[in-house]
Biopython code that builds the backbone (N, CA, C, O; Angstrom):
import numpy as np
from Bio.PDB.StructureBuilder import StructureBuilder

atoms = [
    (1, "MET", "N", (14.082, 14.283, -33.308)),
    (1, "MET", "CA", (15.040, 13.401, -32.693)),
    (1, "MET", "C", (14.353, 12.637, -31.564)),
    (1, "MET", "O", (13.722, 13.246, -30.700)),
    (2, "ALA", "N", (14.469, 11.330, -31.564)),
    (2, "ALA", "CA", (13.827, 10.496, -30.556)),
    (2, "ALA", "C", (14.636, 10.510, -29.264)),
    (2, "ALA", "O", (15.867, 10.523, -29.277)),
    (3, "LYS", "N", (13.916, 10.506, -28.161)),
    (3, "LYS", "CA", (14.564, 10.487, -26.858)),
    (3, "LYS", "C", (14.742, 9.036, -26.422)),
    (3, "LYS", "O", (13.843, 8.214, -26.600)),
    (4, "GLN", "N", (15.885, 8.730, -25.861)),
    (4, "GLN", "CA", (16.154, 7.382, -25.397)),
    (4, "GLN", "C", (16.609, 7.457, -23.950)),
    (4, "GLN", "O", (17.434, 8.299, -23.597)),
    (5, "GLU", "N", (16.066, 6.568, -23.103)),
    (5, "GLU", "CA", (16.478, 6.508, -21.712)),
    (5, "GLU", "C", (17.105, 5.150, -21.443)),
    (5, "GLU", "O", (16.694, 4.136, -22.007)),
    (6, "VAL", "N", (18.081, 5.147, -20.594)),
    (6, "VAL", "CA", (18.727, 3.913, -20.180)),
    (6, "VAL", "C", (18.622, 3.840, -18.662)),
    (6, "VAL", "O", (18.986, 4.784, -17.961)),
    (7, "HIS", "N", (18.121, 2.716, -18.161)),
    (7, "HIS", "CA", (18.034, 2.486, -16.722)),
    (7, "HIS", "C", (18.926, 1.312, -16.380)),
    (7, "HIS", "O", (18.849, 0.256, -17.007)),
    (8, "LEU", "N", (19.764, 1.501, -15.395)),
    (8, "LEU", "CA", (20.676, 0.453, -14.969)),
    (8, "LEU", "C", (20.234, -0.089, -13.621)),
    (8, "LEU", "O", (19.641, 0.633, -12.819)),
    (9, "GLY", "N", (20.515, -1.331, -13.380)),
    (9, "GLY", "CA", (20.165, -1.931, -12.105)),
    (9, "GLY", "C", (21.231, -2.931, -11.692)),
    (9, "GLY", "O", (21.963, -3.459, -12.528)),
    (10, "ILE", "N", (21.306, -3.179, -10.409)),
    (10, "ILE", "CA", (22.259, -4.145, -9.874)),
    (10, "ILE", "C", (21.461, -5.264, -9.228)),
    (10, "ILE", "O", (20.510, -5.021, -8.486)),
    (11, "SER", "N", (21.859, -6.483, -9.520)),
    (11, "SER", "CA", (21.174, -7.638, -8.964)),
    (11, "SER", "C", (22.198, -8.693, -8.582)),
    (11, "SER", "O", (23.240, -8.815, -9.226)),
    (12, "SER", "N", (21.910, -9.442, -7.553)),
    (12, "SER", "CA", (22.784, -10.544, -7.161)),
    (12, "SER", "C", (22.349, -11.850, -7.836)),
    (12, "SER", "O", (22.959, -12.895, -7.608)),
    (13, "LEU", "N", (21.306, -11.798, -8.660)),
    (13, "LEU", "CA", (20.844, -12.997, -9.360)),
    (13, "LEU", "C", (21.836, -13.389, -10.450)),
    (13, "LEU", "O", (22.417, -12.522, -11.103)),
    (14, "PRO", "N", (22.031, -14.682, -10.648)),
    (14, "PRO", "CA", (22.921, -15.118, -11.734)),
    (14, "PRO", "C", (22.383, -14.659, -13.091)),
    (14, "PRO", "O", (21.175, -14.701, -13.325)),
    (15, "THR", "N", (23.269, -14.223, -13.979)),
    (15, "THR", "CA", (22.846, -13.687, -15.271)),
    (15, "THR", "C", (22.169, -14.738, -16.146)),
    (15, "THR", "O", (21.370, -14.386, -17.014)),
    (16, "ASN", "N", (22.465, -15.991, -15.940)),
    (16, "ASN", "CA", (21.836, -17.038, -16.761)),
    (16, "ASN", "C", (20.478, -17.479, -16.215)),
    (16, "ASN", "O", (19.811, -18.316, -16.823)),
    (17, "LEU", "N", (20.068, -16.928, -15.084)),
    (17, "LEU", "CA", (18.820, -17.351, -14.455)),
    (17, "LEU", "C", (17.595, -16.669, -15.064)),
    (17, "LEU", "O", (16.556, -17.306, -15.238)),
    (18, "PHE", "N", (17.709, -15.389, -15.385)),
    (18, "PHE", "CA", (16.579, -14.629, -15.900)),
    (18, "PHE", "C", (16.987, -13.820, -17.116)),
    (18, "PHE", "O", (18.128, -13.370, -17.227)),
    (19, "GLU", "N", (16.051, -13.643, -18.016)),
    (19, "GLU", "CA", (16.247, -12.714, -19.122)),
    (19, "GLU", "C", (15.951, -11.303, -18.624)),
    (19, "GLU", "O", (15.332, -11.124, -17.575)),
    (20, "ALA", "N", (16.393, -10.314, -19.374)),
    (20, "ALA", "CA", (16.197, -8.914, -18.978)),
    (20, "ALA", "C", (14.717, -8.581, -18.806)),
    (20, "ALA", "O", (14.360, -7.839, -17.891)),
    (21, "SER", "N", (13.855, -9.113, -19.662)),
    (21, "SER", "CA", (12.422, -8.816, -19.550)),
    (21, "SER", "C", (11.846, -9.369, -18.252)),
    (21, "SER", "O", (10.955, -8.757, -17.662)),
    (22, "ARG", "N", (12.341, -10.521, -17.799)),
    (22, "ARG", "CA", (11.853, -11.103, -16.540)),
    (22, "ARG", "C", (12.320, -10.266, -15.357)),
    (22, "ARG", "O", (11.562, -10.053, -14.410)),
    (23, "LEU", "N", (13.557, -9.792, -15.403)),
    (23, "LEU", "CA", (14.049, -8.917, -14.339)),
    (23, "LEU", "C", (13.234, -7.632, -14.265)),
    (23, "LEU", "O", (12.960, -7.127, -13.176)),
    (24, "LEU", "N", (12.850, -7.107, -15.414)),
    (24, "LEU", "CA", (12.019, -5.907, -15.445)),
    (24, "LEU", "C", (10.658, -6.188, -14.808)),
    (24, "LEU", "O", (10.139, -5.353, -14.067)),
    (25, "ASP", "N", (10.080, -7.349, -15.089)),
    (25, "ASP", "CA", (8.804, -7.729, -14.468)),
    (25, "ASP", "C", (8.931, -7.818, -12.951)),
    (25, "ASP", "O", (8.040, -7.382, -12.222)),
    (26, "ILE", "N", (10.033, -8.381, -12.481)),
    (26, "ILE", "CA", (10.264, -8.491, -11.029)),
    (26, "ILE", "C", (10.367, -7.099, -10.407)),
    (26, "ILE", "O", (9.784, -6.837, -9.355)),
    (27, "GLN", "N", (11.114, -6.211, -11.065)),
    (27, "GLN", "CA", (11.264, -4.854, -10.539)),
    (27, "GLN", "C", (9.925, -4.125, -10.519)),
    (27, "GLN", "O", (9.588, -3.462, -9.538)),
    (28, "ARG", "N", (9.169, -4.248, -11.596)),
    (28, "ARG", "CA", (7.852, -3.596, -11.637)),
    (28, "ARG", "C", (6.927, -4.160, -10.566)),
    (28, "ARG", "O", (6.144, -3.422, -9.967)),
    (29, "GLY", "N", (7.016, -5.461, -10.325)),
    (29, "GLY", "CA", (6.213, -6.069, -9.268)),
    (29, "GLY", "C", (6.552, -5.501, -7.910)),
    (29, "GLY", "O", (5.664, -5.273, -7.088)),
    (30, "HIS", "N", (7.835, -5.269, -7.665)),
    (30, "HIS", "CA", (8.256, -4.672, -6.400)),
    (30, "HIS", "C", (7.656, -3.285, -6.239)),
    (30, "HIS", "O", (7.112, -2.966, -5.182)),
    (31, "TRP", "N", (7.746, -2.458, -7.273)),
    (31, "TRP", "CA", (7.243, -1.100, -7.173)),
    (31, "TRP", "C", (5.723, -1.073, -7.108)),
    (31, "TRP", "O", (5.145, -0.152, -6.530)),
    (32, "HIS", "N", (5.071, -2.068, -7.690)),
    (32, "HIS", "CA", (3.617, -2.156, -7.565)),
    (32, "HIS", "C", (3.245, -2.329, -6.097)),
    (32, "HIS", "O", (2.331, -1.675, -5.595)),
    (33, "ILE", "N", (3.963, -3.214, -5.420)),
    (33, "ILE", "CA", (3.712, -3.422, -3.988)),
    (33, "ILE", "C", (4.049, -2.156, -3.212)),
    (33, "ILE", "O", (3.284, -1.731, -2.346)),
    (34, "GLU", "N", (5.184, -1.558, -3.519)),
    (34, "GLU", "CA", (5.604, -0.347, -2.812)),
    (34, "GLU", "C", (4.562, 0.763, -2.962)),
    (34, "GLU", "O", (4.190, 1.406, -1.980)),
    (35, "ASN", "N", (4.097, 0.983, -4.175)),
    (35, "ASN", "CA", (3.137, 2.059, -4.417)),
    (35, "ASN", "C", (1.753, 1.729, -3.876)),
    (35, "ASN", "O", (1.061, 2.621, -3.387)),
    (36, "ARG", "N", (1.341, 0.490, -3.951)),
    (36, "ARG", "CA", (-0.010, 0.119, -3.553)),
    (36, "ARG", "C", (-0.154, -0.055, -2.049)),
    (36, "ARG", "O", (-1.210, 0.251, -1.496)),
    (37, "LEU", "N", (0.877, -0.533, -1.382)),
    (37, "LEU", "CA", (0.739, -0.839, 0.033)),
    (37, "LEU", "C", (1.574, 0.081, 0.912)),
    (37, "LEU", "O", (1.029, 0.814, 1.737)),
    (38, "HIS", "N", (2.877, 0.048, 0.745)),
    (38, "HIS", "CA", (3.744, 0.774, 1.673)),
    (38, "HIS", "C", (3.532, 2.278, 1.614)),
    (38, "HIS", "O", (3.502, 2.939, 2.652)),
    (39, "TRP", "N", (3.384, 2.829, 0.404)),
    (39, "TRP", "CA", (3.178, 4.270, 0.314)),
    (39, "TRP", "C", (1.863, 4.662, 0.975)),
    (39, "TRP", "O", (1.796, 5.675, 1.672)),
    (40, "VAL", "N", (0.825, 3.874, 0.765)),
    (40, "VAL", "CA", (-0.481, 4.183, 1.365)),
    (40, "VAL", "C", (-0.387, 4.102, 2.881)),
    (40, "VAL", "O", (-0.892, 4.976, 3.586)),
    (41, "LYS", "N", (0.258, 3.056, 3.384)),
    (41, "LYS", "CA", (0.359, 2.912, 4.836)),
    (41, "LYS", "C", (1.167, 4.048, 5.457)),
    (41, "LYS", "O", (0.852, 4.498, 6.559)),
    (42, "ASP", "N", (2.194, 4.511, 4.770)),
    (42, "ASP", "CA", (3.004, 5.581, 5.325)),
    (42, "ASP", "C", (2.450, 6.955, 4.972)),
    (42, "ASP", "O", (2.238, 7.784, 5.857)),
    (43, "GLY", "N", (2.215, 7.200, 3.692)),
    (43, "GLY", "CA", (1.787, 8.524, 3.248)),
    (43, "GLY", "C", (0.380, 8.888, 3.666)),
    (43, "GLY", "O", (0.122, 10.029, 4.049)),
    (44, "VAL", "N", (-0.542, 7.929, 3.598)),
    (44, "VAL", "CA", (-1.949, 8.215, 3.904)),
    (44, "VAL", "C", (-2.268, 7.939, 5.370)),
    (44, "VAL", "O", (-2.928, 8.742, 6.029)),
    (45, "LEU", "N", (-1.795, 6.795, 5.881)),
    (45, "LEU", "CA", (-2.130, 6.410, 7.245)),
    (45, "LEU", "C", (-1.070, 6.810, 8.270)),
    (45, "LEU", "O", (-1.247, 6.571, 9.465)),
    (46, "GLY", "N", (0.027, 7.416, 7.816)),
    (46, "GLY", "CA", (1.038, 7.949, 8.724)),
    (46, "GLY", "C", (1.778, 6.918, 9.547)),
    (46, "GLY", "O", (2.116, 7.174, 10.702)),
    (47, "GLU", "N", (2.035, 5.750, 8.968)),
    (47, "GLU", "CA", (2.664, 4.671, 9.722)),
    (47, "GLU", "C", (4.033, 5.072, 10.292)),
    (47, "GLU", "O", (4.319, 4.782, 11.454)),
    (48, "ASP", "N", (4.867, 5.720, 9.508)),
    (48, "ASP", "CA", (6.198, 6.081, 9.985)),
    (48, "ASP", "C", (6.171, 7.177, 11.044)),
    (48, "ASP", "O", (7.136, 7.327, 11.795)),
    (49, "LYS", "N", (5.095, 7.940, 11.120)),
    (49, "LYS", "CA", (4.990, 9.017, 12.109)),
    (49, "LYS", "C", (4.340, 8.549, 13.409)),
    (49, "LYS", "O", (4.175, 9.331, 14.345)),
    (50, "SER", "N", (3.978, 7.281, 13.457)),
    (50, "SER", "CA", (3.283, 6.750, 14.626)),
    (50, "SER", "C", (4.127, 6.912, 15.888)),
    (50, "SER", "O", (5.345, 6.738, 15.853)),
    (51, "THR", "N", (3.488, 7.240, 16.977)),
    (51, "THR", "CA", (4.173, 7.358, 18.265)),
    (51, "THR", "C", (3.933, 6.130, 19.131)),
    (51, "THR", "O", (4.311, 6.112, 20.303)),
    (52, "VAL", "N", (3.315, 5.115, 18.570)),
    (52, "VAL", "CA", (3.068, 3.863, 19.289)),
    (52, "VAL", "C", (4.298, 2.983, 19.129)),
    (52, "VAL", "O", (4.593, 2.513, 18.030)),
    (53, "HIS", "N", (5.018, 2.758, 20.231)),
    (53, "HIS", "CA", (6.275, 2.016, 20.146)),
    (53, "HIS", "C", (6.418, 0.935, 21.211)),
    (53, "HIS", "O", (7.359, 0.144, 21.135)),
    (54, "LEU", "N", (5.543, 0.865, 22.186)),
    (54, "LEU", "CA", (5.752, -0.033, 23.314)),
    (54, "LEU", "C", (4.862, -1.270, 23.252)),
    (54, "LEU", "O", (3.734, -1.227, 22.760)),
    (55, "GLY", "N", (5.398, -2.357, 23.759)),
    (55, "GLY", "CA", (4.635, -3.594, 23.881)),
    (55, "GLY", "C", (4.101, -4.075, 22.541)),
    (55, "GLY", "O", (4.784, -4.024, 21.518)),
    (56, "GLY", "N", (2.858, -4.543, 22.580)),
    (56, "GLY", "CA", (2.222, -5.038, 21.361)),
    (56, "GLY", "C", (1.525, -3.948, 20.572)),
    (56, "GLY", "O", (0.873, -4.230, 19.567)),
    (57, "GLY", "N", (1.657, -2.701, 21.016)),
    (57, "GLY", "CA", (0.989, -1.579, 20.357)),
    (57, "GLY", "C", (1.254, -1.471, 18.869)),
    (57, "GLY", "O", (0.307, -1.337, 18.095)),
    (58, "PRO", "N", (2.514, -1.524, 18.438)),
    (58, "PRO", "CA", (2.781, -1.400, 17.002)),
    (58, "PRO", "C", (2.105, -2.500, 16.179)),
    (58, "PRO", "O", (1.615, -2.240, 15.080)),
    (59, "GLN", "N", (2.076, -3.715, 16.702)),
    (59, "GLN", "CA", (1.428, -4.803, 15.975)),
    (59, "GLN", "C", (-0.084, -4.599, 15.906)),
    (59, "GLN", "O", (-0.707, -4.877, 14.882)),
    (60, "VAL", "N", (-0.665, -4.117, 16.989)),
    (60, "VAL", "CA", (-2.111, -3.888, 17.015)),
    (60, "VAL", "C", (-2.492, -2.769, 16.049)),
    (60, "VAL", "O", (-3.437, -2.915, 15.274)),
    (61, "VAL", "N", (-1.773, -1.668, 16.090)),
    (61, "VAL", "CA", (-2.064, -0.547, 15.198)),
    (61, "VAL", "C", (-1.819, -0.955, 13.739)),
    (61, "VAL", "O", (-2.579, -0.574, 12.849)),
    (62, "GLY", "N", (-0.757, -1.727, 13.503)),
    (62, "GLY", "CA", (-0.487, -2.223, 12.154)),
    (62, "GLY", "C", (-1.612, -3.116, 11.653)),
    (62, "GLY", "O", (-2.010, -3.030, 10.491)),
    (63, "ALA", "N", (-2.127, -3.976, 12.532)),
    (63, "ALA", "CA", (-3.237, -4.851, 12.150)),
    (63, "ALA", "C", (-4.490, -4.027, 11.837)),
    (63, "ALA", "O", (-5.238, -4.358, 10.917)),
    (64, "LEU", "N", (-4.717, -2.961, 12.597)),
    (64, "LEU", "CA", (-5.860, -2.084, 12.323)),
    (64, "LEU", "C", (-5.705, -1.376, 10.978)),
    (64, "LEU", "O", (-6.671, -1.255, 10.225)),
    (65, "ARG", "N", (-4.495, -0.912, 10.677)),
    (65, "ARG", "CA", (-4.253, -0.277, 9.373)),
    (65, "ARG", "C", (-4.517, -1.265, 8.236)),
    (65, "ARG", "O", (-5.174, -0.934, 7.249)),
    (66, "ASN", "N", (-3.994, -2.484, 8.392)),
    (66, "ASN", "CA", (-4.217, -3.500, 7.364)),
    (66, "ASN", "C", (-5.693, -3.827, 7.207)),
    (66, "ASN", "O", (-6.171, -4.030, 6.091)),
    (67, "THR", "N", (-6.415, -3.879, 8.318)),
    (67, "THR", "CA", (-7.851, -4.164, 8.267)),
    (67, "THR", "C", (-8.586, -3.065, 7.514)),
    (67, "THR", "O", (-9.448, -3.348, 6.682)),
    (68, "VAL", "N", (-8.249, -1.815, 7.802)),
    (68, "VAL", "CA", (-8.879, -0.683, 7.115)),
    (68, "VAL", "C", (-8.626, -0.766, 5.616)),
    (68, "VAL", "O", (-9.547, -0.623, 4.812)),
    (69, "LEU", "N", (-7.365, -1.000, 5.244)),
    (69, "LEU", "CA", (-7.041, -1.091, 3.807)),
    (69, "LEU", "C", (-7.771, -2.244, 3.141)),
    (69, "LEU", "O", (-8.292, -2.094, 2.036)),
    (70, "ASN", "N", (-7.813, -3.396, 3.804)),
    (70, "ASN", "CA", (-8.502, -4.549, 3.222)),
    (70, "ASN", "C", (-10.004, -4.316, 3.093)),
    (70, "ASN", "O", (-10.610, -4.712, 2.097)),
    (71, "LEU", "N", (-10.599, -3.682, 4.082)),
    (71, "LEU", "CA", (-12.036, -3.380, 4.002)),
    (71, "LEU", "C", (-12.329, -2.419, 2.857)),
    (71, "LEU", "O", (-13.255, -2.640, 2.077)),
    (72, "LEU", "N", (-11.542, -1.359, 2.758)),
    (72, "LEU", "CA", (-11.782, -0.363, 1.712)),
    (72, "LEU", "C", (-11.534, -0.946, 0.325)),
    (72, "LEU", "O", (-12.337, -0.746, -0.586)),
    (73, "ARG", "N", (-10.440, -1.656, 0.163)),
    (73, "ARG", "CA", (-10.149, -2.243, -1.152)),
    (73, "ARG", "C", (-11.141, -3.348, -1.487)),
    (73, "ARG", "O", (-11.530, -3.507, -2.644)),
    (74, "GLY", "N", (-11.549, -4.107, -0.483)),
    (74, "GLY", "CA", (-12.553, -5.153, -0.704)),
    (74, "GLY", "C", (-13.893, -4.590, -1.148)),
    (74, "GLY", "O", (-14.659, -5.252, -1.849)),
    (75, "ALA", "N", (-14.165, -3.359, -0.732)),
    (75, "ALA", "CA", (-15.405, -2.689, -1.135)),
    (75, "ALA", "C", (-15.237, -1.970, -2.468)),
    (75, "ALA", "O", (-16.158, -1.299, -2.935)),
    (76, "GLY", "N", (-14.055, -2.110, -3.085)),
    (76, "GLY", "CA", (-13.840, -1.528, -4.407)),
    (76, "GLY", "C", (-13.272, -0.113, -4.419)),
    (76, "GLY", "O", (-13.266, 0.541, -5.462)),
    (77, "HIS", "N", (-12.800, 0.359, -3.288)),
    (77, "HIS", "CA", (-12.254, 1.720, -3.212)),
    (77, "HIS", "C", (-10.745, 1.682, -3.441)),
    (77, "HIS", "O", (-10.020, 1.000, -2.717)),
    (78, "ASN", "N", (-10.279, 2.411, -4.444)),
    (78, "ASN", "CA", (-8.849, 2.470, -4.742)),
    (78, "ASN", "C", (-8.215, 3.771, -4.283)),
    (78, "ASN", "O", (-6.997, 3.835, -4.110)),
    (79, "HIS", "N", (-9.005, 4.796, -4.085)),
    (79, "HIS", "CA", (-8.500, 6.098, -3.633)),
    (79, "HIS", "C", (-8.702, 6.172, -2.121)),
    (79, "HIS", "O", (-9.695, 6.710, -1.631)),
    (80, "ILE", "N", (-7.733, 5.616, -1.402)),
    (80, "ILE", "CA", (-7.874, 5.406, 0.035)),
    (80, "ILE", "C", (-8.006, 6.728, 0.791)),
    (80, "ILE", "O", (-8.875, 6.847, 1.655)),
    (81, "ALA", "N", (-7.179, 7.710, 0.494)),
    (81, "ALA", "CA", (-7.244, 8.985, 1.216)),
    (81, "ALA", "C", (-8.610, 9.641, 1.047)),
    (81, "ALA", "O", (-9.187, 10.137, 2.015)),
    (82, "ALA", "N", (-9.123, 9.645, -0.171)),
    (82, "ALA", "CA", (-10.440, 10.245, -0.424)),
    (82, "ALA", "C", (-11.535, 9.491, 0.326)),
    (82, "ALA", "O", (-12.453, 10.105, 0.870)),
    (83, "ARG", "N", (-11.441, 8.169, 0.357)),
    (83, "ARG", "CA", (-12.472, 7.380, 1.042)),
    (83, "ARG", "C", (-12.381, 7.573, 2.547)),
    (83, "ARG", "O", (-13.408, 7.588, 3.224)),
    (84, "LEU", "N", (-11.174, 7.720, 3.085)),
    (84, "LEU", "CA", (-11.039, 7.977, 4.523)),
    (84, "LEU", "C", (-11.654, 9.327, 4.885)),
    (84, "LEU", "O", (-12.322, 9.447, 5.912)),
    (85, "ARG", "N", (-11.434, 10.345, 4.047)),
    (85, "ARG", "CA", (-12.061, 11.653, 4.292)),
    (85, "ARG", "C", (-13.575, 11.535, 4.224)),
    (85, "ARG", "O", (-14.284, 12.107, 5.053)),
    (86, "HIS", "N", (-14.074, 10.795, 3.237)),
    (86, "HIS", "CA", (-15.523, 10.594, 3.101)),
    (86, "HIS", "C", (-16.091, 9.909, 4.341)),
    (86, "HIS", "O", (-17.112, 10.331, 4.886)),
    (87, "ASN", "N", (-15.415, 8.847, 4.778)),
    (87, "ASN", "CA", (-15.897, 8.102, 5.943)),
    (87, "ASN", "C", (-15.831, 8.937, 7.216)),
    (87, "ASN", "O", (-16.656, 8.766, 8.114)),
    (88, "ALA", "N", (-14.854, 9.838, 7.300)),
    (88, "ALA", "CA", (-14.765, 10.708, 8.472)),
    (88, "ALA", "C", (-15.967, 11.649, 8.544)),
    (88, "ALA", "O", (-16.431, 11.988, 9.633)),
    (89, "ARG", "N", (-16.474, 12.074, 7.367)),
    (89, "ARG", "CA", (-17.650, 12.963, 7.329)),
    (89, "ARG", "C", (-18.965, 12.185, 7.378)),
    (89, "ARG", "O", (-20.015, 12.746, 7.693)),
    (90, "ASN", "N", (-18.898, 10.894, 7.065)),
    (90, "ASN", "CA", (-20.099, 10.061, 6.998)),
    (90, "ASN", "C", (-19.879, 8.767, 7.778)),
    (90, "ASN", "O", (-19.609, 7.727, 7.177)),
    (91, "PRO", "N", (-19.989, 8.813, 9.098)),
    (91, "PRO", "CA", (-19.702, 7.635, 9.912)),
    (91, "PRO", "C", (-20.570, 6.419, 9.558)),
    (91, "PRO", "O", (-20.135, 5.280, 9.726)),
    (92, "ALA", "N", (-21.770, 6.651, 9.079)),
    (92, "ALA", "CA", (-22.643, 5.529, 8.718)),
    (92, "ALA", "C", (-22.032, 4.709, 7.586)),
    (92, "ALA", "O", (-22.184, 3.488, 7.546)),
    (93, "THR", "N", (-21.347, 5.375, 6.673)),
    (93, "THR", "CA", (-20.690, 4.678, 5.573)),
    (93, "THR", "C", (-19.572, 3.791, 6.097)),
    (93, "THR", "O", (-19.409, 2.655, 5.650)),
    (94, "ALA", "N", (-18.806, 4.309, 7.043)),
    (94, "ALA", "CA", (-17.720, 3.527, 7.635)),
    (94, "ALA", "C", (-18.273, 2.324, 8.385)),
    (94, "ALA", "O", (-17.734, 1.222, 8.282)),
    (95, "LEU", "N", (-19.335, 2.529, 9.132)),
    (95, "LEU", "CA", (-19.935, 1.418, 9.869)),
    (95, "LEU", "C", (-20.534, 0.369, 8.933)),
    (95, "LEU", "O", (-20.534, -0.822, 9.242)),
    (96, "ALA", "N", (-21.037, 0.817, 7.799)),
    (96, "ALA", "CA", (-21.616, -0.122, 6.817)),
    (96, "ALA", "C", (-20.538, -1.072, 6.285)),
    (96, "ALA", "O", (-20.843, -2.222, 5.967)),
    (97, "LEU", "N", (-19.288, -0.618, 6.182)),
    (97, "LEU", "CA", (-18.216, -1.503, 5.759)),
    (97, "LEU", "C", (-18.045, -2.676, 6.731)),
    (97, "LEU", "O", (-17.647, -3.774, 6.341)),
    (98, "LEU", "N", (-18.353, -2.417, 7.996)),
    (98, "LEU", "CA", (-18.242, -3.452, 9.019)),
    (98, "LEU", "C", (-19.543, -4.231, 9.182)),
    (98, "LEU", "O", (-19.629, -5.157, 9.990)),
    (99, "GLY", "N", (-20.547, -3.848, 8.411)),
    (99, "GLY", "CA", (-21.844, -4.514, 8.533)),
    (99, "GLY", "C", (-22.625, -4.072, 9.757)),
    (99, "GLY", "O", (-23.501, -4.794, 10.233)),
    (100, "LEU", "N", (-22.310, -2.887, 10.269)),
    (100, "LEU", "CA", (-22.977, -2.383, 11.474)),
    (100, "LEU", "C", (-23.920, -1.239, 11.119)),
    (100, "LEU", "O", (-23.557, -0.350, 10.349)),
    (101, "PRO", "N", (-25.118, -1.258, 11.673)),
    (101, "PRO", "CA", (-26.019, -0.110, 11.454)),
    (101, "PRO", "C", (-25.609, 1.059, 12.354)),
    (101, "PRO", "O", (-24.959, 0.860, 13.381)),
    (102, "LEU", "N", (-25.986, 2.261, 11.969)),
    (102, "LEU", "CA", (-25.683, 3.439, 12.784)),
    (102, "LEU", "C", (-26.642, 3.541, 13.928)),
    (102, "LEU", "O", (-26.549, 4.470, 14.731)),
]
sb = StructureBuilder()
sb.init_structure("model")
sb.init_model(0)
sb.init_chain("A")
sb.init_seg("    ")
for serial, (resi, resn, name, xyz) in enumerate(atoms, 1):
    if name == "N":
        sb.init_residue(resn, " ", resi, " ")
    sb.init_atom(name, np.array(xyz, "f"), 0.0, 1.0, " ", f" {name:<3s}", serial, name[0])
structure = sb.get_structure()
């Protein structure tokens, strides 16, 4: 017996604007962003647990998190947590991402 799943969604978009397959693409695109960026920033970099709340601190720390992610992904690293652990044990590797010698 084949298993069948049904997923329902609510949208404020007019029904004549998009076909169901296009809506599915939009939803998948959202979750791609959520899984690739927001989860990493919160789950790996602890963004939601940050105690920096005053002045420009949150923006500065956020910019540093974004810089770290962009540097690591730009260097071809997709497993951010593993690469952060590696860089913590090997500071020369982290500095090399910035083009700095040890």
